[in-house]
N, C-alpha and C positions, 0 to 999 in steps of 0.2 A: 562485613569484615573483608571479604574477598576484594571488594572495590577499593578498600583502604590500602590493602597490600599492593594492589595493582598501581594505585596512585604513587605509593612510596617507591616502588621499583621504577616507575616512569621518571620520577624526580631524580633518583640515583643515576639512572642511565643518562638523563639530560645533563646533569652536572659532570659526570665522567666524560661524556662525549665532548662537552664544551672545553674541559681541561685538555683532552687529547687534541682538539682542534687548535689549541694555542700552544702546543708543545713542540712546534717545529724548531724553535730557537730557545735555548735555556741559558740564562746568565747566572753564574755562580762566582763566589769569591769577591763580589763587588760590595758596595754600600748596601745595607739591608733594604733600602728603598728601591734598589735596582734589580736585586736578585729575583728570579722568577722565570716563568715561561711566556713566550711570545709567539705570535703567528708569523711575524716577519722580522728580518734583520733591522729594518728601519725602526720598528717598535722597540727592539732591544737597545739599539744605539740611542734612541730618544730617552729611554729610561736611564741609561748610563750618563748621558749629557746632563740630566736634571740634578744629579747629586755630586757632592764632593767626593772624589774617588782617591784622595791622597793616600799613597802607599799600598793600595790594594793590588793583588795579583788576580786579574779578572779572566775568567774563561767564558767564551761565548760558543756554546756547542750547537751544531746544526744536526738535528736528528731526522729531518725530513725536508722535502722540497718546499721552497717558498716562492711566492709570486709578489714581487715588490711593485707597488703602485706609485711610489715616489722614491727619490734618492735616499739611500741609507747613509746619512752623514754622521760621522763621528768627530766631535769637536775636540779641542785641546783639553787634556785632563792630566792630573798629576798621579795617575796610577803608576805602580812600579812596572807592571807588564800587563798586556792585554792580548790574549790569543783567541783567534777565530779558527775553529777546526770542526771537521765532521765527526759525529759520534756513530755514524753508520756509513757504509760505502754507497757510492753512486748517487749522491745527493746534488741537487741543482738549485742555485739561487738565480732567479731570472726576473726579467721585467722588460716591458716595451716602453721605454722612457725617451724623452727628448734629451735629457742630460745624463749625468753619471748614474750608474747603478749603485756603486759603492764609492764613497768619498771620505778620505781621511783629511779633514779640514783643520790642519794645524795639530792633528793628533800625533803624538810621539809614542815610541816603544810598543808598536803594534806588530804582531806577527799573524799573517794569514797563511795557514798551513793546511793544504788539502790532503794530508796523509791520514789514513785510518788503519790502525793495526799494522803499521809498517808498509802499507800499500799506498804508493804515491798517486796523486791525481784522482782521489776519491771524491773531490768536491769541484763542481763546475760553477763558474759565474758566466751567465749568458745574457748579454744585453742585445735585445732584438729590435730596438728602435733604429729606424733608418734616417738618421739625422747627422749632419756634419758637426754637431755639438755633443754627440753621444760617445762617451767613454765608459768602458766597463768598470775599471778601477782607476780613480784619480787621486793623486797625492798633491796637496797644495798648501799654501799659507804657512810655510815653515813646518811642514810635517817631517819630523826627523827620526832617524834610527828605526826605520820600519822595514819589514821583510814580507815579501810575497813569494811563497814557494810551494811547489808540488801541487799546483792547481791546474785545472783546465779553464781557459779564459777566452770567451768568444765575443766578437763584436763585428758589427757591420761597418764600423768606422775605425776606432782605435781601442785596443784592448787595455793598455796601461799607459797613463800619462803622468808626468811629474812636472810640477812648477814650484820653485822655491822649496825644494825638499833636499835634505842632507842625509847622507849615510843610508842610502836605500839599497837593499839586496833583493834582486829579482832572479830566482834560481829554480831550475827544475820544473818549469811550467810548460804546458802545451798551450800555445797562444795562436789563435786561428780566426780566420774570417770566413766569408762566403766563398765556397769552392766554385760556385756557379757565377759569382760576381754580382755587383750592383753598380749603381750610377754615381756613388759618392767618390769624389777624388780626394787625394792626400790621405789615403788610408795608411795605417801603420800598426804593426804589432806592439811596439814599444816606442813611445814618443817622449823624449827628454827635452823639456823646454827650459826657459831662462832660470838662472840661479839654482839649477840642479847640480849638487856637488857630491863628491865621494860616492858615486854610484857604481855598483857592481852588477853586471848582467851575465849570468853564468848558466850554462847547460839547459837552455830553453830550446824548445822546438817551435819555430815560428813559420807559419805558412798560410797560404790562401787569402791574401789580401789582393783583391782583383777588382779593378774598375773597368766597366764595359763601355764607357762613353769616350768620345773624342778627347784627346789630350789627357787621358787618364794616367796618372803616375802615382805610385805608392812606394812605401819603404818597409822593409822588415823591421829595422831599427833606425830611428831618426834622432840625431843628436844636435842640439843647438843650445849650448850652455856656456860654461866658463872654464878658463885655463887655471883658475886658482887652485883646483884640486884635480886629482887623477880620476879618470873614468875608465873602468875595465869592461871590455866586451869579449868574453872568452867562452870557448867550447859550446857555442850555439850552432844549431842547424837551421838554415833559412832557405826556404824554397817556395815555389808557386807564388811569387810576388809578381803580379801580372797587370797589364794595361797596354794601351797603345803608345805610351811614352809621351815625352814632350819634344819639341823641335830641336834639331841639332844646332841651331844658331838663333839666339844665344842659348848656351847650355845653362840651365838653372834647375837644380834639384831633380835630376832625372830619376826615372824608375830605378830603384837600386835595392840591394839586400841590406846594405848599411850606408846611410847618408850622413856624412859629417858636414854640417851646414855652417858651423861657426866656431870660433875660438880654437879649442884643441885640448892637448894634454890627454890623449886617448890611447889606450893600449888595446889593440885588436889582435887577439891570439887564438889559434886553434879553432877557428870557426870554419864551417862548411857552408858555402853559398852556391845554390844551383838555380839559375834562371832559365826558364823554358817557356814555350808557347809561341805559336805563329801569330803574333799580335801587333808587331811594330808597324807604324805607318797608318795613314788614313788617306784613302784616295791617292792623290799625287804628293801628299805631304810626308816627309820622312820623320823619324824619331830615333831616340837612342835609349840604351839601357846599360847599366854597369853594376857589377857585383858590389863594388865599393865606390862611392863618390866622395870627393874631398873638395870643398869650396876654396876659393883662392886666398882667403884671409886666414886659413887654418895654420896652426903651428903645433909642433911637438906631437907627431903621430908616430906610433910604433906598431908596425904591421908585420907579424911573423907567424909562420906555421899554419897558414890558412889554405883551404882548398877553394879556389874561385873558378867556377865553371859557368860560362854564359853561352847558352844554346838557343837564345830567342831568335825567331824568324819573322819574316814579313807576313802581315795579315793577308789572308786570302781576299782577292779582289782589289787590293791596293796595287798601284803601279809606281809607287815611290821608289826612287833609286838611291836615296841618301839616308837609309836606315843604317845605324851603326851599333855594334855591341863592343863592350869593354869589360875587362876584368877589374881594372882600376882606372877611373877617370879622375885625375887630379888637376884642378885649376890652380892649385898651389904649387910653388917651385919645389925642387927636390930637397931644398933645405928644410922643408916642413917635416921630413921624415927623420926622426931621431934614429930609427932603425927600420929597415924593411928587408926581409930575408926569409928563406926557406918556405916560400909560398908556391903552391901549384897553380899556375896560370894556364887554364885550358879552355879551348873553344872548338867548335865544329863548324864546318862550312854550311851556311844556310842560304838558300836562294833569296835574292833581293836584299841581302844584308852585307855590309862591309864589316869584317871581323878584325878587331885589334886587340893586342895584349893590353894596351893602355893608352892613356893620353897624358903627356907631361910636356906642355908647350907645343906639342904636335901629336898627331896620331902615330902610334908606334905599332908596327905590324908583327914583330917577332920578339922573342925573348932576348936575343943578343942586343937588339936596339933598346929594349926596356932596361936591361942591366946598365947599358951605357948612360941612359938618361937619368936613372936614379943614382948612379955612382955606387950602388950597393947590390943587393940581391944575388950575391955570389953563390949562395946555396939554393936559389930558387930554380924551378924546373917547369916543364910543360908536359904533363903525362895524364892520360885518361884515367880518372880515379876509379872507373868501373864500379859505380854505385850498385848496390843490390837491387834497387828499383828507384822509380822516380820519387817515391815518398820515403824510402829507407836509404839514407845517404851513407850508410856504412859500406866501405869498399868490400867487394866480394872476397871470400876467403882465398888466400894465395896471392892476392895482389900485394905489391910491395908496400902500399899505403896501409894495408890492413894491420891492425895491431894496436 
């Protein structure tokens, strides 16, 4: 009899343990064939993809860490809403993949919210693959009306990418890369590609995208989309975007906090961009960096109330003499700016670097010259913002910018 009881208890324990092992992700509110517990986000998304979800309000709860061995792809579905959220604090969805960790492949009306009990950034997405095709969260194939908010999102390459996505909100996230750097070039915190429309990027903290190789240049936010709708980039903090930069001639897509590469109709309001590091130049070759870069074909750019501080210096060991830093480098004429005003353009003298307020047809060394060139900027100024620290870009108490 004792042996029978022992066998029964072993069976109960095995079943219970198996259920616990599959309880990292729980789907509720979906089609009955999809509801249940899963060990990975991919398994949960696969189950949702298999059923008709018309009209359902689906919840995907993350109760523990998951290790994804393949892309968790959510396809187009007719649910009313689908929310991915943590049911406990400090959880991580991670994977070492060649491609996307999370992919919204035509999926609409999805909210990824990292808040737990009112505490933001309780959910981390960590993509550890060192590949130039590796994006942590990707939206594509007409993925519309989606939100990514209050998360921590790490990548060695690009944290969030959008292609053919409409009405996307990216808000309140910590978006970061390798603080020590890696050899991948063209890294970016947020990368908006073709046919990305009606995008709003608000209140994100974007930092540590760093290329250690020759001609390495990266961007905090990269925009290359369409003028048909307005894109808003507001109240973001961008820093530690690093690399040796690209050559000063011809200038193409330099290392920058925000890179506007094509089209336009972009509003850039209330952002703080701080570029630092003695990294420019390689041997005798020079390079450039700019807080904001605007390509020559861009139109309808509105840049107001930003703090732009470029303090990059020459790389130790380099003898290059044509390194240059800019607060704004605009290959487009001043007519591209529908409004540009109330910005703080600040730089500090660095050895081996030519410092300019901006470029607009020519290098411009001071604020007076920049105001003349833009024909605007009456309320702009050049004042040390006195950041609290290199990673806390709130001006210190008592500074007139504080508040």
